[in-house]
DRENPA-3360 file (N, C-alpha, C; in nm, 2 decimals, always signed):
BEGIN
1 = XXXXXXXX = -0.47/+2.81/-0.73/-0.49/+2.78/-0.85/-0.63/+2.67/-0.79 ~ -0.72/+2.77/-0.88/-0.80/+2.67/-0.87/-0.93/+2.74/-1.02 ~ -1.02/+2.66/-1.03/-1.15/+2.63/-1.12/-1.02/+2.64/-1.29 ~ -1.16/+2.69/-1.40/-1.10/+2.67/-1.53/-1.01/+2.77/-1.57 ~ -1.04/+2.91/-1.50/-0.91/+3.00/-1.54/-0.76/+3.00/-1.45 ~ -0.76/+2.89/-1.36/-0.62/+2.87/-1.34/-0.50/+2.78/-1.42 ~ -0.63/+2.70/-1.45/-0.59/+2.54/-1.49/-0.56/+2.63/-1.65 ~ -0.64/+2.73/-1.73/-0.59/+2.80/-1.79/-0.47/+2.86/-1.82;
9 = XXXXXXXX = -0.46/+2.96/-1.73/-0.32/+3.02/-1.71/-0.19/+2.92/-1.65 ~ -0.22/+2.83/-1.60/-0.13/+2.74/-1.59/-0.06/+2.68/-1.69 ~ -0.10/+2.66/-1.74/-0.08/+2.59/-1.90/+0.00/+2.71/-2.04 ~ -0.10/+2.84/-2.00/+0.01/+2.91/-2.08/+0.11/+2.98/-2.01 ~ +0.16/+2.94/-1.88/+0.28/+3.00/-1.82/+0.35/+2.84/-1.82 ~ +0.33/+2.74/-1.86/+0.37/+2.64/-1.93/+0.47/+2.65/-2.08 ~ +0.41/+2.75/-2.14/+0.49/+2.77/-2.25/+0.46/+2.70/-2.36 ~ +0.43/+2.58/-2.31/+0.37/+2.49/-2.47/+0.49/+2.40/-2.44;
17 = XXXXXXXX = +0.52/+2.38/-2.35/+0.64/+2.29/-2.34/+0.61/+2.19/-2.24 ~ +0.46/+2.17/-2.22/+0.39/+2.08/-2.11/+0.27/+2.11/-2.05 ~ +0.17/+2.13/-2.02/+0.05/+2.15/-1.91/+0.08/+2.07/-1.78 ~ +0.03/+2.21/-1.71/-0.04/+2.14/-1.56/-0.16/+2.11/-1.57 ~ -0.16/+2.02/-1.48/-0.26/+1.92/-1.41/-0.29/+1.90/-1.30 ~ -0.36/+2.05/-1.20/-0.43/+2.06/-1.10/-0.51/+1.93/-1.08 ~ -0.50/+1.94/-0.88/-0.63/+1.85/-0.85/-0.64/+1.90/-0.72 ~ -0.75/+1.91/-0.72/-0.82/+2.01/-0.59/-0.84/+1.93/-0.56;
25 = XXXXXXXX = -0.77/+1.88/-0.42/-0.80/+1.78/-0.29/-0.77/+1.85/-0.14 ~ -0.95/+1.78/-0.07/-0.93/+1.81/+0.04/-0.75/+1.74/+0.16 ~ -0.66/+1.79/+0.18/-0.58/+1.69/+0.22/-0.63/+1.66/+0.41 ~ -0.66/+1.66/+0.44/-0.70/+1.61/+0.54/-0.84/+1.51/+0.50 ~ -0.89/+1.48/+0.43/-0.98/+1.33/+0.41/-0.90/+1.27/+0.30 ~ -0.85/+1.16/+0.39/-0.73/+1.01/+0.42/-0.80/+0.94/+0.21 ~ -0.95/+0.96/+0.27/-1.06/+0.88/+0.07/-0.96/+0.97/-0.01 ~ -1.02/+1.12/-0.02/-0.99/+1.22/-0.12/-0.81/+1.21/-0.16;
33 = XXXXXXXX = -0.72/+1.22/-0.11/-0.65/+1.16/-0.13/-0.55/+1.03/-0.14 ~ -0.62/+0.92/-0.12/-0.57/+0.78/-0.18/-0.68/+0.76/-0.33 ~ -0.76/+0.85/-0.38/-0.83/+0.83/-0.47/-0.77/+0.94/-0.59 ~ -0.66/+1.08/-0.51/-0.62/+1.13/-0.59/-0.47/+1.06/-0.63 ~ -0.47/+0.95/-0.60/-0.27/+0.89/-0.58/-0.36/+0.83/-0.69 ~ -0.47/+0.70/-0.67/-0.52/+0.63/-0.80/-0.54/+0.65/-0.90 ~ -0.60/+0.82/-0.95/-0.65/+0.93/-1.09/-0.47/+0.92/-1.13 ~ -0.40/+0.97/-1.05/-0.28/+0.99/-1.07/-0.21/+0.92/-1.15;
41 = XXXXXXXX = -0.18/+0.82/-1.06/-0.13/+0.70/-1.11/-0.16/+0.61/-1.24 ~ -0.31/+0.61/-1.26/-0.41/+0.54/-1.39/-0.37/+0.64/-1.49 ~ -0.35/+0.71/-1.47/-0.37/+0.84/-1.56/-0.19/+0.89/-1.68 ~ -0.11/+0.92/-1.55/+0.01/+0.91/-1.58/+0.13/+0.81/-1.59 ~ +0.10/+0.71/-1.45/+0.18/+0.56/-1.46/+0.27/+0.65/-1.29 ~ +0.40/+0.59/-1.28/+0.42/+0.60/-1.18/+0.48/+0.73/-1.16 ~ +0.50/+0.80/-1.01/+0.52/+0.95/-1.00/+0.69/+0.91/-1.01 ~ +0.74/+1.01/-1.02/+0.89/+1.04/-0.99/+0.89/+1.13/-0.89;
49 = XXXXXXXX = +0.84/+1.22/-0.97/+0.84/+1.40/-0.84/+0.75/+1.47/-0.82 ~ +0.74/+1.43/-0.68/+0.62/+1.46/-0.60/+0.61/+1.66/-0.56 ~ +0.54/+1.76/-0.60/+0.55/+1.88/-0.53/+0.46/+1.90/-0.41 ~ +0.43/+1.91/-0.34/+0.32/+1.86/-0.22/+0.34/+2.05/-0.24 ~ +0.21/+2.08/-0.25/+0.20/+2.24/-0.22/+0.07/+2.23/-0.16 ~ +0.02/+2.18/-0.02/-0.09/+2.19/+0.02/-0.08/+2.31/+0.10 ~ +0.02/+2.37/+0.15/-0.01/+2.54/+0.20/+0.01/+2.49/+0.35 ~ +0.10/+2.39/+0.40/+0.18/+2.30/+0.45/+0.33/+2.40/+0.49;
57 = XXXXXXXX = +0.34/+2.39/+0.63/+0.50/+2.46/+0.64/+0.52/+2.38/+0.75 ~ +0.61/+2.34/+0.77/+0.69/+2.22/+0.86/+0.83/+2.18/+0.78 ~ +0.90/+2.19/+0.88/+1.08/+2.16/+0.85/+1.07/+2.02/+0.87 ~ +0.99/+1.94/+0.77/+1.02/+1.80/+0.82/+1.01/+1.78/+0.67 ~ +1.06/+1.62/+0.64/+1.04/+1.57/+0.47/+0.85/+1.54/+0.48 ~ +0.85/+1.55/+0.40/+0.69/+1.52/+0.40/+0.63/+1.37/+0.47 ~ +0.76/+1.25/+0.42/+0.74/+1.09/+0.44/+0.73/+1.10/+0.59 ~ +0.76/+1.18/+0.71/+0.76/+1.19/+0.80/+0.63/+1.28/+0.86;
65 = XXXXXXXX = +0.55/+1.34/+0.78/+0.45/+1.39/+0.85/+0.34/+1.26/+0.87 ~ +0.21/+1.32/+0.99/+0.10/+1.18/+0.96/+0.00/+1.31/+0.88 ~ -0.07/+1.22/+0.85/-0.18/+1.29/+0.77/-0.26/+1.39/+0.81 ~ -0.27/+1.37/+0.97/-0.38/+1.48/+1.04/-0.30/+1.56/+1.09 ~ -0.23/+1.59/+1.15/-0.18/+1.66/+1.23/-0.02/+1.70/+1.20 ~ +0.07/+1.70/+1.10/+0.15/+1.74/+1.02/+0.27/+1.65/+1.12 ~ +0.41/+1.75/+1.11/+0.51/+1.62/+1.13/+0.52/+1.55/+1.25 ~ +0.54/+1.44/+1.25/+0.53/+1.28/+1.32/+0.63/+1.33/+1.40;
% end
């Protein structure tokens, strides 16, 4: 999902029961990841559930992946 059309479509799909808040981030750039995390925490508070949809395919938990190479 990219751009304004993607956001509009996602909000329509949410069927007025919530809203989608997509954030475009280069997941290979640690500074962008940190800035995204800070923006999310500032806007929404603590993260209770995280869905990582960065196009990564690996059979290991997110917490065991290294930032640049995938599974640790």
